[in-house]
KEKE-3310 file (N, C-alpha, C; in steps of 0.2 Angstrom, whole numbers, plus 5000, padded with zeros to 4 digits):
npx = (4902:4914:4909:4902:4913:4919:4911:4909:4922:4927:4916:4919:4931:4929:4920:4929:4938:4930:4926:4939:4943:4934:4938:4952:4950:4943:4953:4963:4957:4955:4968:4975:4967:4956:4943:4926:4919:4915:4922:4935:4933:4928:4939:4949:4943:4942:4956:4960:4951:4954:4967:4966:4959:4968:4977:4971:4963:4970:4976:4974:4978:4990:4997:5010:5007:4997:5004:5012:5003:4998:5009:5010:4998:4999:5009:5002:4992:4999:5005:4994:4989:4999:4999:4986:4989:4998:4990:4981:4990:4995:4983:4980:4991:4987:4977:4983:4993:4995:4998:5006:4995:4996:5009:5010:5002:5010:5021:5015:5012:5025:5031:5023:5026:5040:5041:5035:5043:5055:5051:5048:5061:5067:5061:5066:5077:5084:5088:5099:5095:5101:5097:5099:5093:5088:5084:5075:5079:5087:5101:5112:5120:5111:5109:5097:5089:5076:5063:5051:5035:5038:5031:5030:5026:5017:5024:5038:5049:5057:5071:5072:5070:5080:5091:5088:5090:5103:5109:5105:5111:5124:5125:5125:5115:5108:5096:5081:5067:5052:5039:5026:5016:5024:5020:5011:5003:4996:5006:5017:5016:5020:5029:5046:5047:5048:5058:5072:5070:5075:5088:5092:5104:5103:5091:5074:5059:5041:5027:5010:5003:4991:4990:4993:4982:4973:4977:4980:4980:4983:4990:5001:5007:5010:5020:5030:5034:5038:5050:5059:5056:5050:5033:5023:5009:5000:5007:5020:5037:5053:5069:5086:5088:5076:5059:5049:5035:5023:5010:4995:4988:4978:4964:4967:4958:4941:4936:4945:4947:4952:4961:4963:4955:4954:4946:4947:4940:4946:4957:4972:4972:4963:4970:4983:4979:4977:4990:5004:5018:5035:5041:5054:5062:5068:5057:5050:5038:5030:5021:5011:5005:5007:4997:4988:4998:4997:4991:5001:5011:5004:5005:5018:5028:5044:5048:5040:5039:5035:5027:5019:5014:5022:5027:5019:5023:5021:5024:5011:5006:5015:5016:5004:5003:5006:4995:4986:4992:4999:5011:5023:5035:5051:5059:5049:5041:5030:5024:5033:5037:5046:5043:5045:5045:5045:5048:5046:5051:5047:5034:5017:5002:5005:5021:5031:5041:5041:5048:5049:5058:5062:5067:5078:5079:5091:5092:5100:5101:5102:5107:5097:5101)
npy = (5046:5039:5026:5029:5033:5020:5013:5021:5023:5009:5007:5017:5014:5001:5005:5014:5004:4995:5005:5007:4995:4994:5005:5001:4990:4995:5005:4996:4989:4999:5003:4992:4988:4978:4966:4965:4969:4963:4951:4956:4964:4955:4947:4956:4959:4946:4943:4954:4953:4940:4941:4950:4942:4932:4939:4945:4935:4924:4923:4914:4902:4889:4883:4879:4881:4890:4901:4904:4909:4919:4928:4930:4936:4948:4954:4954:4963:4975:4977:4979:4991:5000:4999:5005:5018:5022:5021:5031:5042:5041:5043:5057:5063:5060:5068:5079:5076:5066:5050:5034:5020:5006:5005:5014:5007:4996:5002:5006:4994:4989:4998:4997:4983:4985:4993:4985:4974:4980:4985:4973:4967:4976:4974:4963:4964:4971:4986:4994:5006:5020:5029:5043:5046:5057:5054:5058:5055:5044:5035:5030:5027:5017:5004:5000:4988:4990:4981:4979:4974:4962:4952:4938:4923:4921:4929:4929:4919:4907:4909:4922:4928:4923:4930:4943:4941:4937:4949:4958:4953:4955:4968:4970:4975:4982:4978:4971:4977:4972:4977:4971:4963:4953:4940:4935:4926:4909:4901:4906:4900:4887:4872:4876:4889:4900:4898:4903:4915:4911:4914:4926:4937:4947:4953:4951:4959:4959:4965:4963:4965:4971:4961:4949:4947:4944:4932:4921:4925:4920:4908:4912:4921:4912:4904:4913:4917:4905:4904:4912:4925:4939:4942:4956:4962:4975:4980:4985:4984:4983:4986:4986:4999:5005:5010:4999:5000:4990:4988:4980:4978:4991:5003:5021:5029:5032:5040:5043:5041:5026:5017:5004:4997:4991:4977:4977:4982:4990:5005:5014:5026:5023:5012:5017:5026:5017:5013:5013:5023:5027:5043:5047:5038:5033:5031:5020:5017:5004:5000:4994:5002:5020:5028:5037:5044:5056:5053:5045:5055:5063:5055:5057:5049:5046:5041:5034:5019:5013:5004:4999:5008:5006:5016:5019:5011:5008:5018:5028:5029:5031:5045:5049:5043:5050:5058:5049:5044:5054:5053:5045:5040:5037:5049:5059:5072:5073:5084:5083:5070:5059:5051:5037:5029:5015:5010:4997:4979:4971:4967:4969:4963:4967:4960:4970:4985:5002:5018:5017:5008:4991:4990:4988:4996:5004:5011:5023:5027:5041:5049:5063:5080)
npz = (5080:5078:5075:5063:5055:5054:5047:5035:5029:5025:5015:5006:5002:4996:4985:4978:4974:4966:4956:4951:4945:4934:4927:4924:4916:4905:4900:4896:4886:4877:4874:4869:4859:4861:4859:4865:4881:4893:4896:4899:4909:4919:4920:4925:4937:4944:4945:4954:4965:4969:4972:4983:4992:4995:5001:5012:5019:5025:5037:5047:5043:5039:5029:5017:5004:5004:5010:4999:4990:4997:4997:4983:4980:4986:4978:4966:4969:4972:4959:4951:4957:4954:4941:4938:4943:4933:4921:4923:4924:4910:4903:4907:4900:4887:4885:4880:4871:4857:4858:4854:4855:4858:4861:4872:4881:4883:4890:4902:4908:4909:4918:4929:4932:4934:4946:4955:4956:4960:4973:4979:4980:4988:5000:5005:5014:5029:5038:5051:5062:5071:5086:5097:5113:5125:5142:5155:5173:5171:5176:5171:5155:5142:5131:5119:5110:5098:5092:5080:5072:5064:5058:5056:5047:5033:5025:5030:5039:5050:5046:5044:5056:5063:5057:5062:5076:5076:5072:5082:5093:5090:5091:5104:5114:5130:5133:5125:5116:5111:5101:5097:5084:5080:5076:5062:5055:5057:5052:5058:5071:5070:5074:5079:5073:5080:5089:5088:5096:5109:5109:5111:5119:5128:5140:5135:5131:5128:5120:5114:5098:5085:5076:5082:5089:5078:5074:5085:5100:5113:5111:5104:5113:5123:5116:5113:5126:5131:5125:5132:5132:5140:5142:5143:5151:5153:5164:5176:5177:5185:5179:5174:5180:5176:5175:5167:5157:5151:5139:5134:5117:5113:5112:5112:5119:5124:5114:5103:5086:5078:5065:5066:5077:5093:5102:5115:5130:5139:5139:5134:5141:5153:5158:5162:5171:5182:5186:5196:5197:5200:5203:5203:5195:5180:5166:5153:5141:5132:5119:5106:5096:5092:5095:5108:5114:5121:5133:5139:5140:5150:5161:5164:5159:5153:5140:5126:5116:5101:5086:5072:5062:5050:5043:5032:5023:5008:4994:4987:5000:5010:5010:5016:5028:5039:5041:5046:5057:5070:5075:5065:5061:5067:5079:5090:5099:5113:5123:5138:5135:5125:5110:5101:5085:5076:5059:5057:5056:5046:5034:5030:5022:5006:5002:5000:4999:4997:4997:5010:5024:5030:5046:5061:5077:5085:5100:5109:5125:5135:5150:5155:5152)
capx = (4907:4919:4905:4901:4919:4921:4906:4910:4928:4927:4912:4922:4937:4926:4917:4934:4940:4925:4927:4946:4943:4930:4943:4958:4948:4941:4959:4967:4953:4956:4975:4977:4962:4953:4936:4922:4920:4914:4927:4941:4931:4928:4946:4952:4939:4944:4963:4961:4948:4958:4973:4964:4957:4974:4981:4967:4959:4974:4980:4973:4980:4998:4999:5015:5004:4993:5009:5014:4997:4997:5014:5009:4992:5001:5012:4997:4989:5004:5006:4987:4989:5004:4996:4981:4992:5001:4985:4978:4995:4995:4976:4981:4995:4984:4972:4986:4997:4993:5003:5004:4991:4999:5016:5009:5000:5015:5025:5011:5013:5032:5032:5020:5030:5047:5040:5033:5049:5059:5048:5049:5068:5069:5058:5070:5082:5083:5094:5099:5096:5103:5094:5101:5087:5089:5079:5075:5079:5091:5107:5118:5118:5109:5107:5091:5087:5069:5061:5043:5032:5042:5026:5032:5021:5017:5030:5044:5049:5062:5077:5072:5070:5087:5095:5087:5093:5110:5111:5104:5116:5131:5126:5126:5111:5107:5089:5078:5060:5048:5032:5020:5015:5029:5016:5006:4998:4997:5012:5022:5016:5022:5035:5052:5048:5050:5064:5077:5070:5078:5095:5094:5109:5101:5084:5070:5052:5037:5019:5006:5000:4984:4990:4993:4974:4970:4979:4978:4985:4985:4995:5007:5010:5013:5026:5035:5036:5042:5057:5063:5055:5045:5027:5020:5002:4997:5011:5026:5043:5059:5074:5091:5087:5071:5052:5046:5028:5021:5003:4992:4986:4971:4963:4970:4953:4934:4934:4949:4946:4958:4960:4964:4952:4955:4940:4948:4936:4951:4961:4978:4970:4961:4975:4988:4976:4978:4997:5008:5025:5039:5043:5061:5065:5067:5052:5049:5032:5030:5014:5011:5003:5009:4991:4987:5004:4996:4989:5007:5014:5001:5007:5024:5033:5049:5049:5036:5042:5030:5028:5012:5013:5026:5028:5015:5026:5022:5022:5011:5004:5020:5014:4998:5003:5007:4988:4982:4996:5002:5018:5023:5041:5057:5058:5045:5040:5023:5025:5039:5038:5049:5039:5049:5040:5049:5045:5045:5056:5044:5029:5011:4998:5010:5028:5034:5043:5043:5047:5051:5063:5062:5072:5079:5081:5096:5091:5105:5098:5107:5104:5095:5106)
capy = (5048:5033:5021:5031:5032:5013:5011:5025:5022:5003:5007:5021:5010:4996:5009:5016:4998:4993:5010:5006:4989:4996:5009:4998:4986:5000:5008:4991:4987:5004:5004:4986:4986:4972:4966:4962:4972:4960:4946:4959:4967:4949:4945:4960:4958:4940:4944:4958:4950:4934:4944:4953:4936:4928:4943:4946:4929:4918:4924:4908:4896:4888:4879:4883:4884:4896:4906:4907:4912:4926:4933:4932:4940:4955:4956:4956:4969:4981:4978:4982:4998:5005:5000:5010:5025:5023:5022:5037:5047:5041:5046:5064:5065:5059:5073:5085:5074:5060:5045:5027:5017:5000:5007:5017:5002:4991:5006:5006:4987:4988:5003:4993:4977:4987:4996:4979:4970:4984:4985:4966:4966:4980:4972:4957:4965:4976:4990:4995:5014:5022:5036:5045:5049:5059:5051:5060:5050:5039:5036:5028:5026:5011:5003:4996:4986:4990:4977:4979:4972:4957:4949:4931:4919:4919:4933:4928:4913:4906:4911:4930:4929:4921:4936:4948:4940:4938:4956:4961:4951:4958:4975:4970:4979:4980:4975:4971:4978:4970:4980:4968:4960:4948:4935:4938:4921:4903:4898:4908:4896:4880:4871:4879:4895:4905:4895:4908:4920:4909:4915:4933:4937:4952:4951:4953:4960:4959:4967:4961:4970:4969:4955:4943:4946:4942:4925:4917:4928:4916:4903:4916:4923:4906:4902:4918:4916:4898:4904:4916:4932:4941:4945:4961:4963:4980:4980:4989:4980:4987:4983:4991:5006:5008:5007:4997:4999:4986:4988:4976:4982:4994:5010:5027:5031:5030:5044:5044:5036:5022:5013:4997:4997:4985:4975:4977:4988:4995:5009:5017:5031:5020:5007:5021:5029:5013:5011:5017:5024:5031:5049:5048:5033:5034:5026:5019:5013:5000:4999:4992:5008:5026:5031:5038:5047:5062:5050:5043:5061:5065:5051:5059:5044:5049:5038:5029:5016:5009:5003:4998:5012:5004:5023:5019:5005:5008:5025:5035:5029:5034:5052:5050:5040:5055:5061:5044:5044:5060:5051:5041:5036:5041:5052:5064:5074:5075:5087:5081:5063:5057:5046:5034:5025:5011:5008:4989:4975:4967:4969:4966:4963:4965:4959:4976:4992:5008:5024:5016:5002:4987:4992:4987:5002:5004:5017:5024:5031:5044:5054:5070:5085)
capz = (5075:5077:5072:5056:5051:5054:5041:5029:5026:5021:5010:5002:4999:4991:4980:4974:4971:4960:4950:4948:4941:4928:4923:4921:4910:4900:4897:4893:4880:4872:4872:4865:4854:4863:4858:4871:4887:4899:4897:4902:4916:4923:4921:4930:4944:4946:4947:4959:4971:4971:4976:4990:4997:4997:5006:5018:5021:5026:5043:5052:5039:5040:5023:5013:4998:5006:5010:4992:4987:5000:4994:4976:4980:4988:4972:4961:4971:4971:4952:4949:4960:4950:4934:4939:4943:4926:4916:4925:4921:4903:4901:4907:4895:4881:4884:4877:4866:4853:4859:4851:4860:4861:4865:4879:4885:4885:4894:4908:4911:4911:4924:4935:4934:4937:4952:4960:4957:4965:4980:4982:4982:4994:5006:5007:5019:5034:5041:5058:5063:5078:5088:5103:5116:5132:5146:5162:5178:5169:5179:5166:5148:5141:5124:5118:5103:5098:5086:5079:5066:5060:5054:5054:5044:5026:5022:5033:5044:5055:5044:5044:5063:5065:5055:5066:5082:5075:5071:5088:5098:5087:5093:5112:5118:5137:5133:5119:5117:5105:5101:5094:5077:5078:5072:5057:5053:5061:5050:5063:5077:5068:5078:5078:5069:5085:5093:5088:5101:5115:5108:5113:5124:5132:5142:5130:5133:5122:5121:5109:5093:5083:5072:5086:5090:5072:5073:5091:5104:5119:5109:5102:5119:5126:5113:5114:5133:5131:5122:5136:5131:5145:5139:5148:5151:5157:5170:5177:5180:5186:5175:5172:5183:5172:5175:5160:5157:5145:5138:5128:5111:5115:5109:5116:5124:5121:5109:5098:5081:5076:5059:5068:5083:5098:5105:5122:5133:5142:5135:5137:5146:5159:5161:5165:5178:5188:5187:5201:5195:5204:5200:5203:5191:5172:5163:5146:5140:5126:5116:5098:5092:5095:5097:5115:5117:5126:5139:5141:5143:5156:5166:5166:5157:5149:5133:5123:5111:5097:5079:5069:5056:5044:5039:5026:5019:5001:4991:4990:5006:5014:5010:5019:5034:5044:5042:5050:5064:5071:5075:5060:5061:5070:5086:5091:5106:5115:5130:5140:5133:5119:5107:5096:5081:5071:5053:5057:5053:5041:5030:5030:5016:5001:5004:4996:5003:4993:5001:5017:5024:5035:5051:5068:5080:5091:5104:5114:5130:5139:5155:5152:5155)
cpx = (4912:4915:4903:4907:4920:4916:4908:4916:4929:4922:4915:4928:4934:4923:4923:4937:4936:4926:4934:4946:4939:4935:4949:4956:4946:4948:4963:4964:4955:4963:4977:4972:4958:4946:4932:4924:4920:4919:4933:4939:4931:4935:4950:4949:4942:4951:4963:4957:4951:4964:4971:4962:4963:4978:4977:4964:4963:4978:4979:4974:4988:5001:5004:5012:5000:4998:5011:5009:4996:5002:5012:5003:4994:5005:5007:4993:4993:5005:4999:4987:4993:5002:4990:4984:4995:4996:4982:4983:4995:4988:4977:4985:4992:4979:4976:4990:4994:4999:5001:5000:4994:5005:5015:5006:5005:5020:5021:5012:5020:5033:5029:5024:5037:5046:5039:5039:5054:5057:5049:5056:5070:5067:5061:5075:5080:5089:5093:5100:5097:5100:5097:5095:5089:5083:5079:5075:5084:5098:5113:5116:5116:5108:5102:5090:5079:5067:5053:5041:5036:5037:5028:5026:5022:5023:5037:5044:5055:5069:5078:5073:5077:5092:5094:5090:5100:5113:5110:5109:5123:5131:5126:5122:5111:5101:5086:5070:5057:5041:5027:5021:5021:5026:5011:5001:5000:5003:5018:5022:5017:5028:5042:5053:5050:5055:5070:5077:5074:5086:5097:5099:5106:5093:5079:5062:5048:5030:5016:5004:4993:4984:4990:4986:4971:4971:4976:4983:4987:4990:5001:5010:5013:5020:5031:5038:5040:5049:5061:5062:5049:5039:5024:5013:5000:5000:5017:5031:5049:5065:5079:5090:5081:5064:5050:5039:5026:5013:5001:4990:4979:4971:4966:4965:4946:4932:4938:4948:4953:4956:4960:4961:4953:4948:4941:4944:4941:4954:4967:4976:4968:4966:4980:4985:4977:4985:5000:5015:5029:5042:5050:5065:5063:5061:5051:5042:5032:5023:5014:5010:5005:5003:4991:4993:5003:4994:4996:5011:5011:5003:5014:5030:5038:5049:5043:5039:5036:5032:5022:5012:5016:5028:5025:5017:5027:5020:5016:5008:5008:5019:5009:4998:5003:5000:4984:4986:5000:5010:5019:5029:5046:5055:5054:5044:5033:5024:5032:5041:5041:5045:5043:5045:5045:5045:5043:5050:5054:5039:5023:5007:5003:5017:5032:5036:5044:5042:5048:5055:5061:5068:5072:5081:5085:5095:5096:5102:5103:5104:5102:5100:5103)
cpy = (5042:5027:5023:5031:5025:5010:5014:5023:5015:5003:5011:5018:5005:5000:5011:5009:4996:4998:5009:5000:4990:5000:5006:4993:4990:5002:5002:4989:4992:5004:4998:4984:4980:4972:4963:4966:4968:4954:4950:4962:4961:4947:4949:4959:4951:4940:4948:4956:4944:4936:4946:4947:4933:4932:4944:4940:4923:4918:4917:4902:4895:4884:4883:4885:4890:4902:4909:4911:4919:4931:4935:4937:4947:4958:4958:4963:4976:4982:4981:4989:5002:5005:5005:5017:5027:5024:5029:5043:5047:5044:5054:5066:5065:5064:5079:5082:5067:5055:5038:5023:5011:5001:5010:5012:4997:4995:5006:4999:4986:4992:4999:4987:4979:4989:4990:4975:4974:4984:4978:4965:4970:4978:4965:4958:4970:4980:4991:5003:5015:5029:5037:5048:5051:5057:5054:5054:5045:5040:5034:5026:5018:5010:4998:4994:4986:4986:4977:4976:4968:4954:4942:4927:4918:4923:4931:4922:4913:4910:4919:4932:4928:4927:4942:4947:4940:4945:4960:4959:4954:4965:4976:4975:4977:4976:4975:4972:4976:4972:4977:4966:4956:4942:4938:4932:4914:4900:4900:4904:4889:4879:4873:4886:4901:4903:4900:4913:4918:4911:4922:4933:4942:4950:4954:4954:4961:4961:4965:4966:4967:4962:4948:4941:4943:4934:4920:4920:4924:4911:4907:4918:4917:4904:4907:4918:4910:4899:4910:4923:4934:4945:4949:4962:4968:4980:4984:4984:4985:4983:4988:4998:5009:5006:5006:4996:4995:4985:4983:4981:4984:5001:5015:5028:5029:5034:5045:5039:5032:5017:5006:4996:4991:4983:4975:4983:4992:4999:5011:5022:5028:5015:5011:5024:5024:5010:5015:5017:5029:5037:5050:5043:5034:5029:5026:5015:5010:4998:4998:4999:5015:5030:5032:5041:5053:5059:5048:5049:5064:5061:5053:5053:5047:5047:5033:5026:5012:5008:5004:5002:5010:5010:5023:5014:5006:5015:5024:5035:5032:5042:5054:5047:5045:5058:5056:5044:5050:5059:5045:5036:5041:5044:5058:5067:5076:5077:5085:5074:5062:5051:5043:5029:5021:5010:5001:4986:4971:4970:4966:4967:4962:4965:4964:4982:4997:5014:5023:5010:4998:4989:4989:4994:5002:5011:5018:5029:5034:5048:5061:5075:5089)
cpz = (5073:5073:5064:5052:5050:5048:5035:5025:5022:5015:5004:4998:4994:4985:4975:4970:4965:4954:4947:4943:4934:4924:4920:4915:4904:4896:4894:4886:4875:4869:4868:4860:4855:4862:4864:4878:4893:4901:4901:4909:4921:4925:4926:4937:4947:4949:4954:4966:4973:4975:4983:4995:4999:5002:5013:5022:5023:5032:5047:5048:5039:5034:5019:5007:4999:5007:5004:4989:4990:4998:4987:4975:4981:4982:4967:4963:4970:4963:4949:4951:4956:4943:4933:4939:4936:4921:4917:4922:4914:4900:4901:4902:4888:4879:4880:4871:4863:4854:4856:4857:4863:4864:4871:4884:4888:4891:4901:4912:4913:4917:4930:4937:4937:4944:4957:4961:4962:4972:4983:4984:4988:5000:5009:5013:5024:5036:5048:5059:5070:5080:5095:5107:5123:5137:5153:5167:5177:5172:5175:5159:5147:5133:5123:5111:5102:5091:5086:5073:5062:5055:5051:5052:5037:5023:5024:5038:5048:5053:5045:5052:5066:5063:5060:5073:5082:5075:5078:5093:5096:5090:5101:5115:5126:5138:5127:5120:5110:5105:5097:5086:5075:5074:5068:5054:5057:5058:5055:5069:5076:5072:5075:5075:5074:5090:5093:5094:5108:5114:5109:5119:5130:5134:5137:5133:5127:5124:5114:5104:5090:5079:5076:5088:5084:5071:5079:5096:5110:5117:5107:5108:5123:5123:5114:5121:5134:5129:5125:5135:5136:5141:5144:5146:5155:5164:5170:5180:5181:5183:5173:5174:5179:5175:5168:5160:5150:5144:5132:5123:5113:5112:5114:5121:5121:5115:5103:5092:5079:5070:5061:5075:5087:5101:5113:5125:5137:5137:5138:5142:5153:5162:5165:5171:5184:5189:5191:5198:5199:5200:5199:5199:5184:5170:5156:5146:5133:5124:5109:5094:5095:5097:5105:5118:5122:5133:5143:5144:5149:5162:5168:5164:5152:5141:5131:5117:5107:5090:5076:5063:5050:5040:5033:5022:5012:4998:4987:4997:5011:5015:5015:5026:5040:5046:5047:5057:5065:5072:5071:5060:5064:5077:5086:5098:5108:5122:5132:5139:5126:5116:5101:5092:5076:5065:5053:5054:5047:5037:5031:5024:5010:5004:5000:5001:4997:4996:5008:5018:5030:5040:5058:5071:5086:5095:5109:5119:5134:5144:5153:5156:5160)
residu = (MET:LYS:THR:ILE:LEU:ALA:ILE:VAL:ILE:PRO:LEU:ALA:VAL:LEU:ALA:LEU:LEU:LEU:ALA:SER:MET:TRP:TYR:VAL:ALA:TYR:ARG:LEU:ARG:VAL:LEU:PHE:GLY:LEU:GLU:GLY:ARG:TRP:PRO:LEU:ARG:VAL:GLY:VAL:ALA:VAL:VAL:VAL:ILE:GLY:GLY:ALA:VAL:ALA:VAL:LEU:GLY:THR:ALA:LYS:LEU:ALA:SER:PRO:LEU:VAL:GLY:VAL:LEU:ASN:VAL:LEU:GLY:GLY:TYR:VAL:PHE:ILE:PHE:TYR:PHE:PHE:LEU:LEU:LEU:ALA:LEU:LEU:GLY:LEU:HIS:ALA:LEU:GLN:LEU:LYS:TRP:ARG:LEU:PRO:LEU:MET:GLY:SER:GLY:VAL:ALA:CYS:LEU:ALA:VAL:ALA:LEU:ALA:VAL:THR:VAL:SER:GLY:ALA:LEU:TRP:ALA:ASN:SER:PHE:THR:VAL:THR:GLU:THR:GLU:ILE:ARG:LEU:PRO:GLY:LEU:GLU:ARG:GLU:LEU:THR:VAL:MET:HIS:ILE:SER:ASP:VAL:HIS:LEU:GLY:HIS:HIS:ARG:GLY:ARG:ALA:TYR:LEU:GLU:ARG:ILE:ILE:GLU:GLU:THR:ASN:ARG:ARG:LYS:PRO:ASP:LEU:VAL:LEU:ILE:THR:GLY:ASP:LEU:VAL:ASP:SER:ARG:ALA:ALA:LEU:GLU:PRO:GLY:VAL:LEU:GLU:PRO:LEU:SER:ARG:PHE:VAL:ALA:PRO:ALA:PHE:PHE:VAL:GLY:GLY:ASN:HIS:GLU:LYS:TYR:VAL:ASP:PRO:GLN:ARG:ALA:PHE:GLU:LEU:ILE:ALA:ALA:HIS:GLY:VAL:ARG:VAL:LEU:HIS:ASN:GLU:VAL:ILE:LEU:THR:HIS:GLY:LEU:GLN:LEU:VAL:GLY:LEU:ASP:TYR:MET:ASN:ALA:ASP:GLU:ASP:THR:PHE:ASP:MET:HIS:PRO:SER:ASP:ASP:LYS:ARG:THR:ILE:LYS:SER:VAL:LEU:ALA:GLY:LEU:ALA:LEU:LYS:SER:ASP:VAL:ALA:SER:ILE:LEU:ILE:HIS:HIS:SER:PRO:MET:GLY:ALA:ARG:HIS:VAL:ALA:ALA:LYS:GLY:ILE:GLY:LEU:MET:VAL:SER:GLY:HIS:THR:HIS:ALA:GLY:GLN:VAL:PHE:PRO:PHE:THR:LEU:PHE:ALA:GLY:LEU:VAL:PHE:PRO:PHE:ASN:ARG:GLY:LEU:HIS:GLN:GLU:GLY:SER:THR:ALA:VAL:PHE:VAL:SER:GLN:GLY:ALA:GLY:THR:PHE:MET:PRO:ARG:VAL:ARG:LEU:GLY:SER:SER:ASN:GLU:LEU:ASN:LEU:LEU:ARG:LEU:LYS:PRO:ALA:ARG)
# end
């Protein structure tokens, strides 16, 4: 079943994309009274496919020009998507009412542009959310800054990371947990980009995400560690009266379908089975994705901290993200285990946020009553 879904879903997405390009070209030709079918179809296809290539095919490149093209490609794709939605909505209205063609077409373009600009501006900043969590076995209150999915590279660089670390230090947490996708392209591995990591005042711990794997995981881990952040690889350490379990990015188990599968043969289920934990010490597990929470709960771990979902990042995908990820954003419960999922501090693919926010998460851990 997992293999079938891995084939069927990409093919379905490709088919929908091709159908949408034909439809957009057709509607623009009708609304604006344009002559010739193929020039417009080809033009739409070139713009959309070019945007997709710029977004999806540049992770292993570090050129500033490529970075600009990557960001512009994301804006193009979002503009196209909302233009498609606007044209579909207009088409539905025109089935009932007679509306001016050219004026309606201009309105669709304006709506798509306004939404894209708004989402691009909203994605430039981040907020800090605070969440109180009761943790069994905890002896004293702790404050944890959870940072996930910064996606340094083409979208953001050193300056954005400096802002995150400045805000983190201002909040004076006891420790910092970074749950993957810190690096999004080789541009993040250029000299100096990750240097601000060395300025964390509190001890910082990191586990890798799927995007580090897409770029150069070994180099990324070496640079992160070189700047004073402890990189955890399927291990348990004791710190601040906690058992901190850090897992590499991996699938939940052999059977659960994952939209972003790992090529690691190990799974959360298999790795946890081999880890020895003390039952009388509070425990936190950090893993990039919230998949596999039931295996974490079966191990008796009090808190799982993850990111990865971006809460869908862009409307209307924000409405469907919960169907893909049972734990999509915020605080949840899996048995006796609390599961906290960050929306992420950055963006991937389009540098846009709509219906979600870039965030850092200040977790105030308190002893369970």
